[in-house]
MARBA-3410 file (N, C-alpha, C, O; in Angstrom, 1 decimal):
249
18.4,54.9,-44.0,19.4,54.8,-45.1,18.9,53.8,-46.2,18.2,52.9,-45.9 ~ 19.3,54.1,-47.4,18.8,53.2,-48.5,19.9,53.1,-49.5,20.8,53.9,-49.7 ~ 19.9,52.0,-50.3,20.9,51.8,-51.3,20.7,52.9,-52.4,19.7,53.4,-52.7 ~ 21.9,53.3,-52.9,21.9,54.3,-53.9,21.1,54.0,-55.2,20.4,54.9,-55.7 ~ 21.2,52.8,-55.6,20.4,52.4,-56.8,18.9,52.5,-56.6,18.1,52.9,-57.4
18.5,52.1,-55.3,17.1,52.1,-55.0,16.6,53.6,-54.9,15.5,53.9,-55.3 ~ 17.5,54.4,-54.3,17.2,55.8,-54.1,16.9,56.5,-55.5,15.9,57.2,-55.7 ~ 17.8,56.3,-56.4,17.7,56.9,-57.8,16.4,56.3,-58.5,15.8,57.1,-59.2 ~ 16.2,55.0,-58.3,15.0,54.5,-59.0,13.7,55.1,-58.4,12.8,55.4,-59.1 ~ 13.7,55.2,-57.0,12.5,55.8,-56.4,12.3,57.3,-56.8,11.2,57.7,-56.8
13.4,58.0,-57.2,13.3,59.3,-57.6,13.0,59.4,-59.1,13.2,60.5,-59.7 ~ 12.6,58.3,-59.7,12.3,58.2,-61.1,13.4,58.5,-62.1,13.2,59.1,-63.1 ~ 14.6,58.2,-61.7,15.8,58.4,-62.6,16.0,57.3,-63.5,16.8,57.4,-64.4 ~ 15.3,56.2,-63.4,15.4,55.1,-64.2,15.0,53.8,-63.5,14.7,53.9,-62.3 ~ 15.1,52.7,-64.1,14.8,51.4,-63.4,16.1,51.0,-62.6,17.1,51.7,-62.8
15.9,50.0,-61.8,17.1,49.6,-60.9,18.3,49.2,-61.8,19.4,49.6,-61.5 ~ 18.0,48.5,-62.9,19.1,48.1,-63.8,19.7,49.3,-64.5,20.9,49.3,-64.7 ~ 18.9,50.2,-64.9,19.4,51.4,-65.6,20.3,52.3,-64.7,21.4,52.7,-65.1 ~ 19.8,52.5,-63.5,20.6,53.4,-62.6,21.9,52.7,-62.1,22.9,53.4,-61.8 ~ 21.9,51.4,-62.1,23.2,50.7,-61.8,24.2,51.0,-62.8,25.4,51.1,-62.5
23.8,51.0,-64.1,24.7,51.3,-65.2,25.2,52.8,-65.1,26.3,53.0,-65.3 ~ 24.3,53.7,-64.7,24.7,55.1,-64.5,25.8,55.2,-63.4,26.8,55.9,-63.6 ~ 25.6,54.4,-62.3,26.6,54.5,-61.2,27.9,53.9,-61.7,29.0,54.5,-61.4 ~ 27.9,52.8,-62.3,29.1,52.1,-62.7,29.9,52.9,-63.8,31.1,52.7,-63.9 ~ 29.2,53.7,-64.6,29.8,54.5,-65.6,30.3,55.8,-65.1,30.8,56.6,-65.9
30.2,56.1,-63.8,30.7,57.3,-63.2,29.9,58.5,-63.3,30.4,59.6,-63.2 ~ 28.6,58.4,-63.7,27.7,59.5,-63.9,27.1,60.0,-62.6,26.5,61.1,-62.6 ~ 27.2,59.3,-61.5,26.6,59.6,-60.2,27.6,60.0,-59.2,28.6,59.3,-59.0 ~ 27.3,61.1,-58.5,28.2,61.6,-57.4,27.4,61.7,-56.1,26.2,62.1,-56.2 ~ 28.0,61.4,-55.0,27.4,61.6,-53.7,28.3,62.5,-52.9,29.5,62.2,-52.6
27.8,63.6,-52.5,28.5,64.6,-51.7,29.8,65.0,-52.3,30.9,65.2,-51.7 ~ 29.7,65.2,-53.7,30.9,65.6,-54.4,31.9,64.6,-54.9,32.8,64.9,-55.6 ~ 31.7,63.3,-54.4,32.6,62.3,-54.8,31.9,61.2,-55.7,30.7,61.0,-55.5 ~ 32.6,60.6,-56.6,32.0,59.6,-57.4,31.4,58.5,-56.5,32.0,58.1,-55.6 ~ 30.2,58.0,-56.9,29.6,56.9,-56.1,30.5,55.7,-56.2,31.0,55.3,-57.2
30.5,55.0,-55.0,31.4,53.8,-54.9,30.7,52.6,-55.5,31.4,51.6,-55.9 ~ 29.4,52.6,-55.6,28.7,51.5,-56.2,27.2,51.5,-55.9,26.8,52.3,-55.1 ~ 26.4,50.7,-56.6,25.0,50.7,-56.4,24.6,50.4,-55.0,23.5,50.9,-54.5 ~ 25.4,49.7,-54.2,25.1,49.3,-52.9,25.4,50.4,-51.8,25.1,50.3,-50.7 ~ 26.0,51.5,-52.3,26.3,52.6,-51.4,25.1,53.1,-50.7,24.1,53.3,-51.4
25.1,53.3,-49.4,24.0,53.8,-48.6,23.9,55.3,-48.6,24.9,56.0,-48.3 ~ 22.7,55.9,-48.8,22.5,57.3,-48.7,21.3,57.6,-47.9,20.4,56.8,-47.7 ~ 21.2,58.9,-47.5,20.0,59.4,-46.8,19.4,60.6,-47.6,20.1,61.0,-48.5 ~ 18.3,61.1,-47.2,17.7,62.2,-47.8,18.6,63.5,-47.6,18.4,64.5,-48.3 ~ 19.5,63.4,-46.7,20.3,64.6,-46.4,21.6,64.6,-47.3,22.2,65.7,-47.4
21.9,63.5,-48.0,23.1,63.5,-48.8,22.8,64.3,-50.1,21.7,64.4,-50.6 ~ 23.9,64.8,-50.7,23.8,65.5,-52.0,24.1,64.5,-53.1,25.3,64.2,-53.3 ~ 23.1,64.1,-53.8,23.2,63.1,-54.9,23.0,63.8,-56.2,22.1,64.6,-56.4 ~ 23.9,63.6,-57.1,23.9,64.2,-58.5,24.0,63.1,-59.6,24.7,62.2,-59.4 ~ 23.2,63.3,-60.6,23.3,62.5,-61.8,23.6,63.4,-63.0,22.8,64.3,-63.3
24.7,63.2,-63.7,25.1,64.0,-64.8,25.1,65.5,-64.4,24.7,66.3,-65.2 ~ 25.6,65.8,-63.2,25.7,67.1,-62.7,24.4,67.8,-62.2,24.5,68.9,-61.8 ~ 23.3,67.1,-62.3,22.0,67.6,-61.8,21.7,67.0,-60.5,21.7,65.7,-60.3 ~ 21.3,67.8,-59.5,20.9,67.3,-58.2,19.7,66.5,-58.2,18.7,66.9,-58.9 ~ 19.7,65.4,-57.6,18.5,64.5,-57.5,18.0,64.7,-56.0,18.5,64.1,-55.1
17.0,65.5,-55.9,16.4,65.8,-54.6,15.5,64.7,-54.1,14.7,64.1,-54.9 ~ 15.5,64.4,-52.8,14.7,63.4,-52.3,13.2,63.9,-52.3,12.9,65.0,-51.9 ~ 12.4,63.0,-52.7,10.9,63.3,-52.8,10.1,62.3,-52.1,9.9,61.1,-52.6 ~ 9.7,62.6,-50.9,9.0,61.6,-50.1,7.6,61.4,-50.6,7.1,60.2,-50.7 ~ 6.9,62.5,-51.0,5.5,62.3,-51.5,5.4,62.8,-53.0,6.1,63.7,-53.4
4.6,62.1,-53.7,4.4,62.5,-55.1,2.9,62.7,-55.3,2.0,62.1,-54.6 ~ 2.5,63.5,-56.3,1.1,63.9,-56.5,0.8,63.9,-58.0,1.5,64.7,-58.7 ~ -0.1,63.1,-58.4,-0.5,63.1,-59.9,-2.0,63.4,-60.0,-2.8,63.0,-59.2 ~ -2.2,64.2,-61.1,-3.6,64.5,-61.5,-3.9,63.6,-62.7,-3.2,63.6,-63.7 ~ -4.9,62.7,-62.5,-5.2,61.8,-63.6,-6.6,62.1,-64.1,-7.5,62.4,-63.3
-6.8,62.1,-65.4,-8.1,62.2,-66.0,-8.6,60.8,-66.2,-8.3,60.1,-67.2 ~ -9.3,60.3,-65.2,-9.7,58.8,-65.2,-10.6,58.6,-66.4,-11.6,59.3,-66.6 ~ -10.3,57.5,-67.2,-11.2,57.1,-68.3,-12.3,56.2,-67.8,-12.1,55.6,-66.7 ~ -13.3,55.9,-68.6,-14.3,54.9,-68.3,-13.6,53.5,-68.4,-12.7,53.4,-69.2 ~ -14.1,52.6,-67.7,-13.7,51.2,-67.8,-12.5,50.9,-66.9,-12.0,49.7,-67.0
-12.0,51.8,-66.2,-10.9,51.6,-65.3,-11.4,51.8,-63.8,-12.1,52.7,-63.6 ~ -10.9,50.9,-62.9,-11.4,51.0,-61.6,-10.5,51.7,-60.7,-9.3,51.7,-60.8 ~ -11.0,52.4,-59.7,-10.3,53.3,-58.7,-9.8,52.4,-57.6,-10.4,52.4,-56.5 ~ -8.8,51.6,-57.9,-8.2,50.7,-56.9,-6.7,50.5,-57.1,-6.2,50.8,-58.2 ~ -6.1,49.9,-56.1,-4.6,49.7,-56.3,-4.4,48.3,-56.9,-3.5,48.1,-57.7
-5.4,47.4,-56.7,-5.3,46.0,-57.3,-6.7,45.6,-57.7,-7.6,45.9,-57.0 ~ -6.8,44.8,-58.7,-8.1,44.2,-59.1,-7.8,43.0,-59.9,-6.9,43.0,-60.8 ~ -8.5,41.9,-59.7,-8.2,40.6,-60.4,-8.8,40.6,-61.8,-8.4,39.7,-62.6 ~ -9.7,41.4,-62.1,-10.4,41.3,-63.4,-10.3,42.6,-64.2,-10.4,42.5,-65.4 ~ -10.2,43.8,-63.6,-10.2,45.0,-64.3,-8.9,45.8,-64.2,-8.1,45.6,-63.3
-8.6,46.6,-65.2,-7.5,47.5,-65.2,-7.7,48.6,-64.1,-8.8,49.1,-64.0 ~ -6.6,48.9,-63.4,-6.7,49.9,-62.3,-6.1,51.2,-62.7,-5.4,51.3,-63.7 ~ -6.5,52.3,-62.0,-6.0,53.6,-62.3,-4.5,53.6,-62.0,-3.8,54.4,-62.7 ~ -3.9,52.8,-61.1,-2.5,52.8,-60.9,-1.7,52.3,-62.1,-0.6,52.7,-62.3 ~ -2.3,51.4,-62.9,-1.7,50.9,-64.1,-1.4,52.0,-65.1,-0.6,51.8,-66.0
-2.1,53.1,-65.0,-2.0,54.2,-66.0,-0.8,55.1,-65.6,-0.3,55.8,-66.5 ~ -0.3,55.0,-64.4,0.8,55.9,-63.9,2.1,55.1,-64.2,2.5,54.2,-63.5 ~ 2.8,55.4,-65.3,3.9,54.6,-65.8,5.3,55.2,-65.5,6.3,54.6,-65.8 ~ 5.3,56.4,-65.0,6.6,57.1,-64.8,7.1,57.1,-63.3,8.0,57.9,-63.0 ~ 6.4,56.3,-62.5,6.8,56.3,-61.1,7.2,54.9,-60.6,6.5,53.9,-61.0
8.2,54.8,-59.8,8.6,53.5,-59.3,8.2,53.3,-57.9,8.4,52.3,-57.2 ~ 7.5,54.3,-57.3,7.0,54.2,-55.9,5.9,53.1,-55.8,5.0,53.0,-56.7 ~ 6.0,52.3,-54.8,5.1,51.2,-54.6,3.9,51.5,-53.7,3.1,50.7,-53.5 ~ 3.9,52.7,-53.2,2.9,53.0,-52.2,1.8,54.0,-52.7,1.1,54.6,-51.9 ~ 1.7,54.2,-54.0,0.7,55.1,-54.5,-0.7,54.5,-54.4,-0.9,53.3,-54.3
-1.7,55.4,-54.3,-3.1,55.0,-54.2,-4.0,56.1,-54.7,-3.5,57.3,-54.6 ~ -5.2,55.8,-55.1,-6.1,56.9,-55.5,-6.8,57.5,-54.3,-7.1,56.8,-53.4 ~ -7.0,58.8,-54.3,-7.6,59.5,-53.2,-9.1,59.4,-53.5,-9.7,60.2,-54.3 ~ -9.8,58.5,-52.8,-11.2,58.3,-53.1,-11.5,57.5,-54.3,-10.5,56.9,-54.9 ~ -12.7,57.4,-54.7,-13.1,56.4,-55.8,-14.0,57.2,-56.7,-14.8,58.0,-56.4
-13.9,56.8,-58.0,-14.8,57.2,-59.0,-15.3,55.8,-59.6,-14.6,54.9,-59.8 ~ -16.6,55.8,-59.9,-17.2,54.5,-60.4,-16.5,54.2,-61.7,-15.9,55.0,-62.4 ~ -16.6,52.9,-62.1,-15.9,52.4,-63.3,-16.3,53.1,-64.5,-15.5,53.3,-65.4 ~ -17.6,53.5,-64.6,-18.1,54.2,-65.8,-18.0,55.8,-65.6,-18.5,56.5,-66.5 ~ -17.4,56.3,-64.6,-17.2,57.7,-64.4,-15.8,58.2,-64.8,-14.8,57.5,-64.6
-15.8,59.3,-65.5,-14.5,59.9,-65.9,-14.1,61.1,-65.0,-14.9,61.5,-64.1 ~ -12.9,61.6,-65.2,-12.5,62.9,-64.6,-11.4,62.8,-63.6,-10.7,61.9,-63.5 ~ -11.4,63.9,-62.8,-10.3,64.2,-61.9,-10.2,63.1,-60.8,-11.1,62.8,-60.1 ~ -9.0,62.6,-60.7,-8.6,61.6,-59.7,-7.2,61.9,-59.2,-6.3,62.0,-60.0 ~ -7.0,62.2,-57.9,-5.7,62.4,-57.4,-5.1,61.1,-57.0,-5.6,60.3,-56.3
-3.8,60.9,-57.5,-3.0,59.7,-57.1,-1.8,60.2,-56.3,-1.1,61.1,-56.8 ~ -1.6,59.6,-55.2,-0.5,60.1,-54.3,-0.1,59.0,-53.4,-0.6,57.9,-53.4 ~ 0.9,59.3,-52.5,1.3,58.4,-51.4,1.2,59.2,-50.1,1.8,58.7,-49.1 ~ 0.6,60.3,-50.1,0.4,61.2,-49.0,-0.8,60.8,-48.2,-1.9,61.3,-48.5 ~ -0.7,60.0,-47.2,-1.9,59.5,-46.5,-2.6,60.6,-45.7,-3.8,60.6,-45.5
-1.8,61.5,-45.2,-2.4,62.6,-44.3,-3.2,63.5,-45.2,-4.3,63.9,-44.8 ~ -2.8,63.8,-46.4,-3.6,64.7,-47.3,-4.8,63.9,-47.7,-5.9,64.5,-47.8 ~ -4.7,62.6,-48.0,-5.9,61.8,-48.4,-6.9,61.9,-47.3,-8.1,62.0,-47.6 ~ -6.5,61.7,-46.1,-7.5,61.7,-45.0,-8.1,63.1,-44.9,-9.3,63.2,-44.6 ~ -7.4,64.1,-45.1,-7.9,65.5,-45.0,-8.9,65.8,-46.0,-9.9,66.5,-45.8
-8.8,65.2,-47.2,-9.7,65.4,-48.3,-10.9,64.5,-48.2,-12.0,64.8,-48.7 ~ -10.8,63.3,-47.6,-11.9,62.3,-47.6,-12.7,62.2,-46.3,-13.8,61.7,-46.3 ~ -12.1,62.7,-45.2,-12.8,62.6,-43.9,-14.2,63.2,-44.0,-14.3,64.4,-44.4 ~ -15.2,62.5,-43.5,-16.6,63.1,-43.7,-16.7,64.5,-43.0,-17.5,65.3,-43.5 ~ -16.1,64.7,-41.9,-16.2,66.0,-41.2,-15.6,67.2,-41.9,-15.8,68.3,-41.5
-14.8,66.9,-42.9,-14.0,68.0,-43.6,-14.9,68.7,-44.6,-14.7,69.9,-44.9 ~ -16.0,68.0,-45.1,-16.9,68.6,-46.1,-16.2,69.3,-47.3,-16.5,70.4,-47.6 ~ -15.3,68.5,-47.9,-14.6,69.0,-49.1,-15.5,69.1,-50.3,-16.2,68.1,-50.6 ~ -15.5,70.2,-51.0,-16.4,70.4,-52.1,-15.8,69.6,-53.3,-14.6,69.6,-53.6 ~ -16.7,68.9,-54.1,-16.3,68.2,-55.3,-17.4,68.6,-56.3,-18.6,68.6,-56.1
-16.9,68.9,-57.5,-17.8,69.4,-58.6,-17.8,68.4,-59.7,-16.7,67.9,-60.2 ~ -19.0,68.1,-60.3,-19.2,67.1,-61.3,-19.9,67.7,-62.5,-20.8,68.5,-62.3 ~ -19.5,67.3,-63.7,-20.3,67.6,-64.9,-21.2,66.3,-65.1,-20.7,65.2,-65.1 ~ -22.5,66.6,-65.2,-23.5,65.5,-65.3,-24.4,65.7,-66.5,-25.0,66.8,-66.7 ~ -24.6,64.6,-67.3,-25.6,64.6,-68.3,-26.7,63.6,-67.9,-26.4,62.5,-67.5
-27.9,64.1,-67.9,-29.0,63.3,-67.3,-30.2,63.1,-68.3,-30.3,63.9,-69.3 ~ -31.0,62.1,-68.1,-32.2,61.9,-68.9,-33.2,62.9,-68.4,-33.4,63.1,-67.3 ~ -33.9,63.4,-69.4,-35.0,64.3,-69.1,-34.6,65.8,-69.0,-33.4,66.1,-69.0 ~ -35.6,66.7,-68.9,-35.4,68.1,-68.8,-35.4,68.5,-67.4,-36.4,68.4,-66.7 ~ -34.3,69.0,-66.9,-34.1,69.4,-65.5,-35.0,70.7,-65.3,-34.8,71.7,-65.9
-35.9,70.6,-64.3,-36.8,71.7,-64.0,-36.3,72.4,-62.7,-35.5,71.9,-62.0 ~ -36.9,73.6,-62.5,-36.6,74.4,-61.3,-36.8,73.6,-60.0,-36.0,73.7,-59.1 ~ -37.9,72.9,-60.0,-38.2,72.1,-58.8,-37.2,71.0,-58.5,-36.9,70.7,-57.3 ~ -36.6,70.5,-59.5,-35.5,69.5,-59.4,-34.3,70.1,-58.8,-33.7,69.6,-57.9 ~ -33.9,71.3,-59.3,-32.7,72.0,-58.8,-32.9,72.4,-57.3,-32.0,72.3,-56.5
-34.1,72.9,-57.0,-34.4,73.3,-55.6,-34.3,72.1,-54.7,-33.8,72.2,-53.6 ~ -34.7,70.9,-55.1,-34.6,69.7,-54.3,-33.1,69.4,-54.0,-32.8,69.0,-52.9 ~ -32.3,69.4,-55.1,-30.9,69.1,-55.0,-30.2,70.1,-54.1,-29.3,69.7,-53.3 ~ -30.6,71.4,-54.2,-29.9,72.4,-53.4,-30.3,72.5,-52.0,-29.6,72.9,-51.1 ~ -31.5,72.0,-51.7,-32.0,72.0,-50.3,-31.6,70.8,-49.5,-31.6,70.8,-48.3
-31.2,69.7,-50.2,-30.9,68.5,-49.5,-32.0,67.5,-49.7,-33.2,67.9,-49.7 ~ -31.7,66.2,-49.7,-32.8,65.2,-50.0,-32.4,63.9,-49.4,-31.3,63.6,-49.1 ~ -33.4,63.1,-49.3,-33.2,61.7,-48.7,-33.0,60.8,-49.9,-33.8,60.7,-50.9 ~ -31.8,60.2,-49.9,-31.4,59.3,-51.1,-31.5,57.8,-50.6,-30.9,56.9,-51.3 ~ -32.2,57.5,-49.6,-32.5,56.1,-49.3,-31.8,55.6,-48.1,-32.0,54.4,-47.8
-31.0,56.3,-47.4,-30.4,55.8,-46.2,-30.7,56.6,-44.9,-29.9,56.6,-44.0 ~ -31.9,57.1,-44.9,-32.5,57.7,-43.7,-31.8,59.0,-43.2,-31.9,59.3,-42.0 ~ -31.1,59.6,-44.1,-30.5,60.9,-43.7,-30.4,61.8,-44.9,-30.1,61.3,-46.0 ~ -30.6,63.1,-44.7,-30.7,64.0,-45.8,-29.2,64.3,-46.3,-28.3,64.3,-45.5 ~ -29.1,64.5,-47.6,-27.9,65.0,-48.1,-27.7,66.5,-47.7,-28.6,67.2,-47.4
-26.4,66.9,-47.6,-26.1,68.3,-47.4,-26.5,69.1,-48.6,-26.5,68.6,-49.7 ~ -26.9,70.4,-48.4,-27.3,71.2,-49.6,-26.2,71.2,-50.6,-25.0,71.3,-50.3 ~ -26.6,71.0,-51.9,-25.6,71.0,-53.0,-25.7,72.4,-53.8,-26.6,73.2,-53.5 ~ -24.8,72.5,-54.7,-24.8,73.7,-55.6,-25.0,73.2,-57.0,-24.4,72.2,-57.4 ~ -25.9,73.8,-57.7,-26.3,73.3,-59.0,-26.2,74.5,-60.0,-26.7,75.6,-59.8
-25.6,74.2,-61.1,-25.6,75.1,-62.3,-26.1,74.4,-63.5,-25.5,73.5,-64.0 ~ -27.2,74.9,-64.0,-27.8,74.3,-65.2,-27.0,74.8,-66.4,-26.7,75.9,-66.5 ~ -26.7,73.8,-67.3,-26.0,74.2,-68.5,-26.8,73.9,-69.8,-27.6,72.9,-69.8 ~ -26.7,74.8,-70.8,-27.4,74.5,-72.0,-26.4,74.1,-73.1,-25.2,74.4,-72.9 ~ -26.8,73.5,-74.1,-25.9,73.0,-75.1,-25.1,74.0,-75.8,-23.9,73.8,-76.1
-25.6,75.2,-75.9,-24.9,76.3,-76.5,-23.7,76.8,-75.7,-22.8,77.3,-76.2 ~ -23.8,76.6,-74.4,-22.7,77.0,-73.5,-21.6,76.0,-73.3,-20.6,76.3,-72.8 ~ -21.8,74.8,-73.9,-20.8,73.7,-73.7,-19.8,73.8,-74.9,-20.2,73.9,-76.0 ~ -18.6,73.7,-74.5,-17.5,73.6,-75.6,-17.3,72.2,-76.0,-16.2,71.7,-75.8 ~ -18.4,71.6,-76.4,-18.4,70.2,-76.8,-18.9,70.0,-78.2,-19.7,70.8,-78.7
-18.4,68.9,-78.8,-18.9,68.5,-80.2,-20.1,67.6,-80.0,-20.2,67.0,-78.9 ~ -20.8,67.5,-81.0,-22.1,66.7,-80.9,-21.8,65.2,-80.6,-22.7,64.5,-80.1 ~ -20.6,64.7,-81.0,-20.3,63.3,-80.7,-19.6,63.1,-79.4,-19.2,62.0,-79.1 ~ -19.4,64.2,-78.6,-18.8,64.0,-77.3,-19.8,63.4,-76.3,-21.0,63.6,-76.4 ~ -19.3,62.5,-75.4,-20.2,61.7,-74.6,-21.0,62.7,-73.6,-22.0,62.3,-73.1
-20.5,63.9,-73.4,-21.2,64.8,-72.5,-22.2,65.7,-73.2,-23.0,66.4,-72.5 ~ -22.3,65.6,-74.5,-23.2,66.5,-75.2,-24.6,66.0,-75.1,-24.9,64.8,-75.4 ~ -25.6,66.8,-74.7,-26.9,66.4,-74.5,-27.7,66.1,-75.8,-27.6,66.9,-76.7 ~ -28.5,65.0,-75.8,-29.4,64.8,-76.9,-30.7,65.4,-76.6,-30.9,66.1,-75.7 ~ -31.7,65.0,-77.5,-33.1,65.5,-77.2,-33.6,64.9,-75.9,-33.3,63.8,-75.6
-34.3,65.7,-75.2,-34.9,65.3,-73.9,-33.8,64.9,-72.9,-34.0,63.9,-72.1 ~ -32.7,65.6,-72.9,-31.6,65.4,-71.9,-31.1,66.7,-71.4,-31.3,67.8,-72.1 ~ -30.5,66.7,-70.2,-30.1,68.0,-69.6,-28.6,67.8,-69.1,-28.2,66.7,-68.9 ~ -27.9,68.9,-69.0,-26.6,68.9,-68.5,-26.5,69.9,-67.3,-27.2,70.9,-67.3 ~ -25.7,69.6,-66.3,-25.5,70.5,-65.1,-24.2,70.3,-64.5,-23.5,69.2,-64.7
-23.8,71.3,-63.7,-22.6,71.1,-62.8,-23.2,70.9,-61.4,-24.0,71.8,-61.0 ~ -22.8,69.9,-60.8,-23.3,69.6,-59.4,-22.1,69.6,-58.5,-21.2,68.8,-58.7 ~ -22.2,70.4,-57.4,-21.1,70.4,-56.4,-21.7,69.9,-55.1,-22.7,70.3,-54.6 ~ -21.0,68.9,-54.5,-21.4,68.3,-53.2,-20.2,68.3,-52.3,-19.1,68.4,-52.7 ~ -20.5,68.1,-51.0,-19.4,68.1,-50.0,-19.5,66.9,-49.1,-19.2,66.9,-47.9
-20.0,65.8,-49.7,-20.0,64.5,-49.0,-19.4,63.5,-50.0,-19.1,63.8,-51.2 ~ -19.3,62.2,-49.6,-18.8,61.2,-50.4,-19.5,59.9,-50.2,-18.9,58.8,-50.1 ~ -20.8,60.0,-50.2,-21.7,58.8,-50.0,-21.7,57.9,-51.2,-21.5,58.4,-52.3 ~ -22.0,56.7,-51.0,-22.0,55.7,-52.1,-22.9,56.0,-53.2,-24.1,56.2,-53.1 ~ -22.3,56.2,-54.4,-23.0,56.5,-55.6,-23.9,57.8,-55.4,-25.0,57.8,-56.0
-23.4,58.7,-54.7,-24.2,59.8,-54.3,-24.8,60.6,-55.4,-26.0,60.9,-55.4 ~ -24.0,61.0,-56.4,-24.5,61.8,-57.5,-25.6,61.1,-58.2,-26.6,61.7,-58.6 ~ -25.3,59.9,-58.5,-26.3,59.1,-59.3,-27.6,58.9,-58.5,-28.7,59.0,-59.1 ~ -27.5,58.7,-57.2,-28.7,58.5,-56.4,-29.5,59.8,-56.2,-30.7,59.8,-56.2 ~ -28.8,60.9,-56.1,-29.5,62.2,-56.1,-30.2,62.5,-57.3,-31.4,62.9,-57.2
-29.6,62.3,-58.5,-30.3,62.6,-59.7,-31.4,61.7,-60.0,-32.5,62.0,-60.5 ~ -31.2,60.4,-59.6,-32.3,59.4,-59.8,-33.5,59.8,-58.9,-34.6,59.5,-59.2 ~ -33.1,60.4,-57.7,-34.2,60.8,-56.7,-35.1,61.9,-57.2,-36.2,62.0,-56.8 ~ -34.6,62.7,-58.2,-35.5,63.7,-58.8,-35.9,63.3,-60.2,-36.5,64.1,-60.9 ~ -35.8,62.0,-60.5,-36.3,61.5,-61.7,-35.5,61.7,-63.0,-36.0,61.7,-64.1
-34.2,61.9,-62.8,-33.3,62.2,-63.9,-32.1,61.3,-63.8,-31.0,61.7,-63.3 ~ -32.2,60.0,-64.3,-31.0,59.1,-64.2,-29.8,59.6,-64.9,-29.9,60.3,-66.0 ~ -28.6,59.4,-64.3,-27.4,59.9,-64.9,-27.0,59.1,-66.1,-27.0,57.8,-66.1 ~ -26.7,59.8,-67.2,-26.2,59.1,-68.4,-24.7,59.2,-68.6,-24.1,58.4,-69.3 ~ -24.1,60.3,-68.1,-22.7,60.5,-68.2,-22.2,61.3,-67.0,-22.9,62.3,-66.6
-21.1,61.0,-66.4,-20.6,61.6,-65.2,-19.1,61.8,-65.3,-18.4,60.9,-65.6 ~ -18.7,63.1,-64.9,-17.3,63.4,-65.0,-17.0,64.4,-63.8,-17.6,65.4,-63.7 ~ -16.0,64.0,-63.0,-15.6,64.9,-61.9,-14.6,66.0,-62.5,-13.7,65.7,-63.2 ~ -14.9,67.2,-62.1,-14.2,68.4,-62.6,-13.2,68.9,-61.6,-12.1,69.4,-61.9 ~ -13.6,68.8,-60.3,-12.7,69.5,-59.3,-12.9,68.8,-57.9,-13.9,68.1,-57.6
-11.9,69.0,-57.0,-11.9,68.6,-55.7,-11.1,69.6,-54.9,-9.9,69.8,-55.1 ~ -11.8,70.2,-53.9,-11.2,71.3,-53.2,-10.7,72.4,-54.2,-11.5,72.8,-55.0 ~ -9.5,72.7,-54.1,-8.9,73.8,-55.0,-8.4,73.2,-56.4,-8.1,73.9,-57.3 ~ -8.4,71.8,-56.4,-7.8,71.2,-57.6,-8.8,71.0,-58.7,-9.8,70.3,-58.5 ~ -8.5,71.5,-59.9,-9.4,71.4,-61.0,-8.8,70.6,-62.1,-7.6,70.8,-62.4
-9.5,69.8,-62.8,-9.0,69.0,-63.9,-8.4,69.8,-65.0,-9.1,70.8,-65.5 ~ -7.2,69.5,-65.4,-6.5,70.2,-66.5,-7.2,69.7,-67.8,-7.2,68.6,-68.1 ~ -7.8,70.7,-68.5,-8.6,70.4,-69.7,-7.7,69.9,-70.8,-8.2,69.3,-71.8 ~ -6.3,70.0,-70.7,-5.4,69.5,-71.7,-5.2,68.0,-71.6,-4.7,67.4,-72.5 ~ -5.6,67.4,-70.4,-5.5,66.0,-70.2,-6.6,65.2,-70.9,-7.8,65.5,-70.5
-6.3,64.3,-71.8,-7.3,63.5,-72.4,-7.6,62.3,-71.4,-6.7,62.0,-70.6 ~ -8.7,61.6,-71.5,-9.0,60.5,-70.7,-7.8,59.5,-70.7,-7.4,59.1,-71.8 ~ -7.3,59.1,-69.5,-6.2,58.2,-69.4,-4.9,58.9,-69.3,-3.9,58.3,-68.9 ~ -4.8,60.2,-69.5,-3.6,61.0,-69.4,-3.4,61.5,-68.0,-4.4,61.7,-67.2 ~ -2.2,61.9,-67.6,-2.0,62.4,-66.2,-0.8,63.3,-66.3,0.0,63.3,-67.2
-0.6,64.1,-65.2,0.6,64.9,-65.0,0.8,65.1,-63.5,-0.1,64.9,-62.7 ~ 2.0,65.5,-63.2,2.3,65.8,-61.8,1.7,67.2,-61.4,1.6,68.0,-62.3 ~ 1.3,67.3,-60.2,0.8,68.6,-59.7,1.9,69.6,-59.6,3.1,69.2,-59.3 ~ 1.6,70.8,-59.9,2.6,71.9,-59.7,2.7,72.2,-58.2,1.9,71.8,-57.4 ~ 3.9,72.8,-57.8,4.0,73.2,-56.4,2.9,74.1,-55.9,2.5,73.9,-54.7
2.4,74.9,-56.8,1.3,75.8,-56.4,0.0,75.0,-56.1,-0.8,75.3,-55.2 ~ -0.3,74.0,-57.0,-1.5,73.2,-56.8,-1.4,72.4,-55.5,-2.4,72.2,-54.8 ~ -0.2,71.9,-55.2,0.0,71.1,-54.0,-0.2,71.9,-52.8,-0.9,71.5,-51.8 ~ 0.3,73.1,-52.8,0.2,74.0,-51.6,-1.3,74.4,-51.4,-1.7,74.4,-50.3 ~ -2.0,74.7,-52.5,-3.4,75.1,-52.4,-4.2,73.9,-51.9,-5.2,74.1,-51.1
-3.9,72.7,-52.3,-4.7,71.5,-51.9,-4.4,71.2,-50.4,-5.4,70.7,-49.8 ~ -3.3,71.5,-50.0,-2.9,71.2,-48.6,-3.5,72.3,-47.6,-3.6,72.1,-46.4 ~ -3.8,73.4,-48.2,-4.3,74.5,-47.3,-5.6,74.2,-46.8,-6.6,73.8,-47.5 ~ -5.8,74.3,-45.5,-7.0,74.0,-44.8,-8.1,75.0,-45.2,-9.2,74.9,-44.7
END
């Protein structure tokens, strides 16, 4: 059981002080009767309404964030802004990023409080596919792609699992010349899909074939693909269909 004001705040109906005012002004009903006060105890089985609209209990929340550069994938950091600081419409205290993107890496990052889903996506034995857009130094050759696709030693005495590589040319990119992903002279772009999560893996793989990464953006993770309408730093809740597909084994 939980206090009614805390319940409403956790369901993103407002801050604790705001929902207390809603309750005291008679706008909140519990099981058809006016709420007795902010301290009234409710459970997820109770029928709670605010202004005639049912407030359903939501144990887990799921956000798609387009992580910008300069923000760290952590819940707390003493020196840098964290990805959780970008999520401003949730009062839940148990949110966390699923996995990590480097500080200088952009793109898809799942923010949730669903620990079971996070484990399912990150456990090494699950081999969840993740796809990245990469801009690298130098011209990517067939032999480089073959090396990435066959698996390679990136310095920790075990081969990477075979990757999927799609070479991209500037004409095929829906990018402007001033976009950070747009290739300059003697640069290449590719989509790289891997199913591991080793430390700095994408950067180490490309450096291993002689093409240091200049720009990196994650596009997808399992079935979840970054919404192109989200600008860096923007986020939205996942749709029920996206959640169901992501949870599907």
